[in-house]
GUKEMI-699689 format. One record per residue (C-alpha): residue number from 1; y, z, x; residue in one letter. Coordinates in steps of 0.25 Angstrom, whole numbers. Layout:
N
[rec NUM; [Y; Z; X]; "a"];
...
! end
This chain:
311
[rec 1; [-34; -27; 47]; "m"];
[rec 2; [-26; -37; 55]; "a"];
[rec 3; [-19; -33; 68]; "r"];
[rec 4; [-10; -21; 68]; "r"];
[rec 5; [5; -24; 70]; "i"];
[rec 6; [8; -16; 82]; "k"];
[rec 7; [23; -17; 82]; "d"];
[rec 8; [28; -8; 71]; "i"];
[rec 9; [41; -5; 78]; "a"];
[rec 10; [52; -9; 68]; "v"];
[rec 11; [61; -20; 76]; "p"];
[rec 12; [76; -19; 76]; "d"];
[rec 13; [81; -21; 61]; "q"];
[rec 14; [96; -21; 64]; "r"];
[rec 15; [103; -31; 55]; "g"];
[rec 16; [92; -31; 44]; "r"];
[rec 17; [93; -26; 30]; "l"];
[rec 18; [81; -20; 24]; "a"];
[rec 19; [78; -16; 9]; "v"];
[rec 20; [67; -7; 7]; "v"];
[rec 21; [63; -3; -7]; "t"];
[rec 22; [57; 11; -10]; "g"];
[rec 23; [63; 16; 4]; "s"];
[rec 24; [66; 31; 0]; "n"];
[rec 25; [53; 36; 4]; "s"];
[rec 26; [39; 32; 10]; "g"];
[rec 27; [36; 18; 15]; "i"];
[rec 28; [49; 12; 11]; "g"];
[rec 29; [57; 24; 18]; "f"];
[rec 30; [50; 23; 31]; "e"];
[rec 31; [51; 7; 31]; "t"];
[rec 32; [66; 9; 28]; "a"];
[rec 33; [68; 19; 39]; "r"];
[rec 34; [61; 11; 50]; "r"];
[rec 35; [69; -1; 46]; "l"];
[rec 36; [82; 7; 46]; "a"];
[rec 37; [79; 13; 60]; "l"];
[rec 38; [77; -1; 65]; "a"];
[rec 39; [91; -4; 61]; "g"];
[rec 40; [89; -11; 48]; "a"];
[rec 41; [99; -9; 36]; "e"];
[rec 42; [90; -3; 26]; "v"];
[rec 43; [92; -3; 11]; "v"];
[rec 44; [83; 8; 4]; "l"];
[rec 45; [80; 2; -10]; "a"];
[rec 46; [76; 14; -18]; "v"];
[rec 47; [75; 18; -32]; "r"];
[rec 48; [80; 32; -30]; "d"];
[rec 49; [93; 31; -22]; "e"];
[rec 50; [94; 46; -19]; "a"];
[rec 51; [81; 46; -12]; "r"];
[rec 52; [85; 33; -5]; "g"];
[rec 53; [97; 40; 0]; "e"];
[rec 54; [89; 51; 5]; "s"];
[rec 55; [80; 41; 12]; "a"];
[rec 56; [92; 34; 18]; "a"];
[rec 57; [97; 47; 24]; "e"];
[rec 58; [83; 49; 31]; "r"];
[rec 59; [83; 35; 37]; "i"];
[rec 60; [97; 37; 42]; "r"];
[rec 61; [94; 51; 48]; "a"];
[rec 62; [82; 44; 55]; "d"];
[rec 63; [92; 34; 61]; "g"];
[rec 64; [92; 22; 51]; "g"];
[rec 65; [107; 18; 50]; "k"];
[rec 66; [108; 8; 39]; "r"];
[rec 67; [101; 13; 26]; "v"];
[rec 68; [106; 11; 12]; "s"];
[rec 69; [100; 14; -2]; "v"];
[rec 70; [100; 5; -14]; "m"];
[rec 71; [94; 8; -28]; "a"];
[rec 72; [82; -1; -31]; "l"];
[rec 73; [72; 2; -43]; "d"];
[rec 74; [61; -8; -42]; "l"];
[rec 75; [57; -5; -56]; "a"];
[rec 76; [69; -11; -61]; "s"];
[rec 77; [72; -26; -59]; "l"];
[rec 78; [87; -23; -62]; "a"];
[rec 79; [87; -13; -51]; "s"];
[rec 80; [81; -23; -42]; "v"];
[rec 81; [92; -34; -46]; "a"];
[rec 82; [103; -24; -44]; "s"];
[rec 83; [98; -20; -30]; "f"];
[rec 84; [97; -34; -26]; "a"];
[rec 85; [111; -37; -31]; "d"];
[rec 86; [117; -27; -22]; "v"];
[rec 87; [110; -32; -10]; "l"];
[rec 88; [115; -47; -14]; "h"];
[rec 89; [129; -42; -16]; "e"];
[rec 90; [129; -36; -1]; "r"];
[rec 91; [124; -49; 4]; "g"];
[rec 92; [116; -44; 15]; "r"];
[rec 93; [103; -51; 18]; "p"];
[rec 94; [90; -43; 17]; "v"];
[rec 95; [81; -44; 29]; "d"];
[rec 96; [70; -35; 24]; "l"];
[rec 97; [65; -31; 10]; "l"];
[rec 98; [54; -20; 9]; "i"];
[rec 99; [48; -20; -4]; "n"];
[rec 100; [42; -6; -3]; "n"];
[rec 101; [45; 2; -16]; "a"];
[rec 102; [34; 5; -26]; "g"];
[rec 103; [28; 14; -36]; "v"];
[rec 104; [13; 18; -36]; "m"];
[rec 105; [3; 24; -45]; "g"];
[rec 106; [11; 26; -58]; "v"];
[rec 107; [2; 33; -67]; "p"];
[rec 108; [6; 26; -80]; "t"];
[rec 109; [11; 13; -83]; "r"];
[rec 110; [26; 13; -81]; "c"];
[rec 111; [36; 1; -81]; "t"];
[rec 112; [48; -3; -73]; "t"];
[rec 113; [62; -5; -80]; "r"];
[rec 114; [58; -19; -83]; "d"];
[rec 115; [44; -16; -89]; "g"];
[rec 116; [35; -19; -77]; "f"];
[rec 117; [24; -9; -74]; "e"];
[rec 118; [31; 0; -64]; "l"];
[rec 119; [22; -2; -51]; "q"];
[rec 120; [21; -17; -52]; "f"];
[rec 121; [36; -18; -57]; "g"];
[rec 122; [41; -10; -46]; "t"];
[rec 123; [32; -13; -34]; "n"];
[rec 124; [31; -28; -36]; "h"];
[rec 125; [41; -33; -46]; "l"];
[rec 126; [53; -25; -41]; "g"];
[rec 127; [50; -29; -27]; "h"];
[rec 128; [48; -44; -31]; "f"];
[rec 129; [62; -44; -39]; "a"];
[rec 130; [69; -37; -27]; "l"];
[rec 131; [63; -47; -17]; "t"];
[rec 132; [67; -59; -26]; "g"];
[rec 133; [81; -53; -28]; "r"];
[rec 134; [83; -50; -13]; "l"];
[rec 135; [77; -64; -8]; "l"];
[rec 136; [91; -70; -5]; "p"];
[rec 137; [95; -59; 3]; "l"];
[rec 138; [82; -59; 11]; "l"];
[rec 139; [83; -74; 13]; "r"];
[rec 140; [97; -72; 19]; "a"];
[rec 141; [91; -63; 30]; "a"];
[rec 142; [86; -68; 43]; "a"];
[rec 143; [72; -64; 43]; "a"];
[rec 144; [69; -57; 30]; "p"];
[rec 145; [57; -50; 26]; "r"];
[rec 146; [51; -44; 13]; "v"];
[rec 147; [41; -33; 14]; "v"];
[rec 148; [33; -29; 2]; "t"];
[rec 149; [25; -17; 2]; "v"];
[rec 150; [11; -17; -4]; "s"];
[rec 151; [-1; -7; -4]; "s"];
[rec 152; [-15; -6; -2]; "l"];
[rec 153; [-17; -4; -16]; "s"];
[rec 154; [-16; -19; -19]; "l"];
[rec 155; [-30; -20; -15]; "w"];
[rec 156; [-33; -14; -29]; "l"];
[rec 157; [-24; -24; -37]; "a"];
[rec 158; [-25; -37; -44]; "r"];
[rec 159; [-14; -44; -50]; "l"];
[rec 160; [-16; -46; -65]; "d"];
[rec 161; [-4; -54; -70]; "p"];
[rec 162; [-6; -49; -85]; "p"];
[rec 163; [-7; -34; -79]; "g"];
[rec 164; [4; -34; -69]; "l"];
[rec 165; [12; -25; -78]; "n"];
[rec 166; [1; -15; -80]; "g"];
[rec 167; [1; -16; -96]; "e"];
[rec 168; [-14; -19; -98]; "r"];
[rec 169; [-19; -8; -89]; "r"];
[rec 170; [-11; 1; -80]; "y"];
[rec 171; [-17; 8; -68]; "r"];
[rec 172; [-7; 15; -59]; "p"];
[rec 173; [-13; 11; -45]; "m"];
[rec 174; [-18; -3; -51]; "g"];
[rec 175; [-4; -6; -54]; "s"];
[rec 176; [1; -2; -41]; "y"];
[rec 177; [-9; -10; -34]; "a"];
[rec 178; [-5; -22; -42]; "r"];
[rec 179; [9; -20; -38]; "s"];
[rec 180; [6; -19; -23]; "k"];
[rec 181; [-3; -32; -24]; "l"];
[rec 182; [9; -39; -30]; "a"];
[rec 183; [18; -34; -19]; "n"];
[rec 184; [9; -40; -8]; "l"];
[rec 185; [7; -53; -16]; "m"];
[rec 186; [22; -54; -18]; "f"];
[rec 187; [25; -52; -3]; "a"];
[rec 188; [15; -63; 1]; "l"];
[rec 189; [20; -73; -10]; "e"];
[rec 190; [35; -70; -5]; "l"];
[rec 191; [31; -74; 9]; "d"];
[rec 192; [25; -86; 4]; "r"];
[rec 193; [37; -90; -4]; "l"];
[rec 194; [46; -87; 7]; "s"];
[rec 195; [39; -96; 16]; "a"];
[rec 196; [38; -107; 6]; "r"];
[rec 197; [52; -106; 1]; "q"];
[rec 198; [59; -103; 14]; "g"];
[rec 199; [65; -90; 11]; "w"];
[rec 200; [63; -84; 25]; "g"];
[rec 201; [58; -71; 19]; "v"];
[rec 202; [46; -65; 26]; "r"];
[rec 203; [38; -57; 15]; "s"];
[rec 204; [28; -47; 20]; "i"];
[rec 205; [19; -36; 13]; "a"];
[rec 206; [15; -22; 19]; "a"];
[rec 207; [8; -10; 14]; "h"];
[rec 208; [9; 5; 19]; "p"];
[rec 209; [-6; 8; 18]; "g"];
[rec 210; [-7; 22; 13]; "s"];
[rec 211; [6; 30; 15]; "s"];
[rec 212; [11; 43; 10]; "r"];
[rec 213; [23; 40; 1]; "t"];
[rec 214; [29; 44; -12]; "n"];
[rec 215; [24; 31; -19]; "i"];
[rec 216; [11; 37; -25]; "a"];
[rec 217; [18; 50; -29]; "i"];
[rec 218; [30; 44; -36]; "s"];
[rec 219; [22; 33; -44]; "g"];
[rec 220; [11; 43; -48]; "h"];
[rec 221; [21; 53; -53]; "g"];
[rec 222; [28; 43; -63]; "l"];
[rec 223; [25; 48; -77]; "g"];
[rec 224; [17; 60; -72]; "r"];
[rec 225; [21; 75; -72]; "a"];
[rec 226; [26; 80; -58]; "p"];
[rec 227; [14; 85; -50]; "g"];
[rec 228; [4; 76; -56]; "a"];
[rec 229; [-9; 74; -48]; "f"];
[rec 230; [-7; 62; -39]; "n"];
[rec 231; [-19; 57; -31]; "p"];
[rec 232; [-11; 46; -24]; "q"];
[rec 233; [-2; 57; -18]; "a"];
[rec 234; [-14; 66; -15]; "l"];
[rec 235; [-20; 55; -6]; "m"];
[rec 236; [-7; 53; 2]; "m"];
[rec 237; [-9; 67; 7]; "n"];
[rec 238; [-23; 65; 12]; "v"];
[rec 239; [-23; 64; 28]; "p"];
[rec 240; [-26; 50; 33]; "g"];
[rec 241; [-24; 43; 20]; "v"];
[rec 242; [-9; 40; 20]; "c"];
[rec 243; [0; 38; 32]; "q"];
[rec 244; [15; 41; 33]; "h"];
[rec 245; [25; 32; 26]; "p"];
[rec 246; [31; 28; 40]; "a"];
[rec 247; [17; 23; 44]; "r"];
[rec 248; [15; 16; 31]; "g"];
[rec 249; [29; 9; 32]; "a"];
[rec 250; [24; 2; 45]; "l"];
[rec 251; [18; -10; 39]; "p"];
[rec 252; [31; -12; 31]; "l"];
[rec 253; [39; -11; 43]; "l"];
[rec 254; [30; -21; 50]; "v"];
[rec 255; [31; -31; 39]; "a"];
[rec 256; [46; -29; 38]; "a"];
[rec 257; [50; -30; 53]; "t"];
[rec 258; [38; -34; 62]; "s"];
[rec 259; [38; -48; 68]; "a"];
[rec 260; [23; -48; 66]; "a"];
[rec 261; [24; -47; 51]; "a"];
[rec 262; [22; -60; 45]; "v"];
[rec 263; [27; -65; 31]; "g"];
[rec 264; [16; -64; 21]; "g"];
[rec 265; [10; -53; 29]; "g"];
[rec 266; [5; -39; 24]; "y"];
[rec 267; [5; -27; 33]; "y"];
[rec 268; [-1; -13; 31]; "g"];
[rec 269; [-8; -2; 40]; "p"];
[rec 270; [-19; -6; 49]; "d"];
[rec 271; [-28; 6; 46]; "g"];
[rec 272; [-41; 8; 38]; "i"];
[rec 273; [-38; 2; 24]; "g"];
[rec 274; [-24; -1; 28]; "e"];
[rec 275; [-21; 14; 24]; "l"];
[rec 276; [-14; 18; 37]; "a"];
[rec 277; [-11; 13; 51]; "g"];
[rec 278; [-1; 3; 58]; "l"];
[rec 279; [3; -10; 52]; "p"];
[rec 280; [-6; -22; 52]; "a"];
[rec 281; [-8; -34; 43]; "a"];
[rec 282; [-14; -29; 30]; "a"];
[rec 283; [-25; -35; 22]; "r"];
[rec 284; [-21; -44; 10]; "v"];
[rec 285; [-29; -44; -3]; "p"];
[rec 286; [-34; -58; -7]; "r"];
[rec 287; [-28; -56; -21]; "r"];
[rec 288; [-14; -54; -14]; "a"];
[rec 289; [-15; -68; -8]; "t"];
[rec 290; [-18; -76; -21]; "e"];
[rec 291; [-7; -86; -21]; "l"];
[rec 292; [-8; -89; -36]; "a"];
[rec 293; [-7; -74; -39]; "a"];
[rec 294; [5; -72; -30]; "a"];
[rec 295; [12; -84; -37]; "v"];
[rec 296; [9; -78; -51]; "r"];
[rec 297; [14; -64; -47]; "l"];
[rec 298; [26; -70; -41]; "w"];
[rec 299; [30; -78; -54]; "r"];
[rec 300; [27; -66; -63]; "q"];
[rec 301; [35; -57; -54]; "s"];
[rec 302; [47; -67; -55]; "e"];
[rec 303; [45; -67; -70]; "e"];
[rec 304; [44; -52; -72]; "l"];
[rec 305; [56; -49; -63]; "t"];
[rec 306; [65; -61; -66]; "g"];
[rec 307; [67; -63; -51]; "v"];
[rec 308; [64; -77; -46]; "a"];
[rec 309; [62; -80; -31]; "f"];
[rec 310; [68; -94; -27]; "p"];
[rec 311; [59; -106; -29]; "a"];
! end
């Protein structure tokens, strides 16, 4: 593991606009809360607006002043387009985009509204389309960053282009791992393209290690009876296995705000197996750095979403 990043205080964020997906709970909520407390104007981009408003009230009660809620369903390309259109109408540059929302461990193959396997479609394609649609607003900011959240599970994944949609063989955690590998590959390729094309956007990836959040519970419950046995949720209650979401959010905050965070970097906890600890540079699987695979994934993502980044 590379050197720990000791400075984890969030610097002054006044005057900056941050969009955080999946920010009504867990890692996303803690990230949004810390950004708001540092003075940023934060948009909670959430699927459930009622839960988003509840989260916004909690942040305001903590002292975060400028927090708003907007509906965003990453499992719907139409919702992604509508969300981006509203921000474009407002015309405010986006300084920080946190691609955090996700679904994990869906027991049976489900699809998004556009027919994509739910985990790959939400976790990767939804964020790919969102970033592409917000790119002009990001480029208009002074020092924009895009932070995309991956996961330790990516070490179990391989990108099989014919099997991206999970039609040939669906495995709940295999599909999740594939989406998280795609997240990291997207973040790395976005930074390469930004540097090559002069977009001025710093793209960084992060993962929270093992943290106690709702992601394992909500995804596992899709299509199952309430109260069904969930081994993932059980593991979250084992002492020493999972850290608090506020701790898990630290690598994201470093990627989003630290001067030490480099474009094309990847950050996670510094403990054993990167499960817990303080932020440091994370290990990157060799398959995530394969340029030909990254280009192929990018082209497929543009074709599937209909969102093309500028050449």
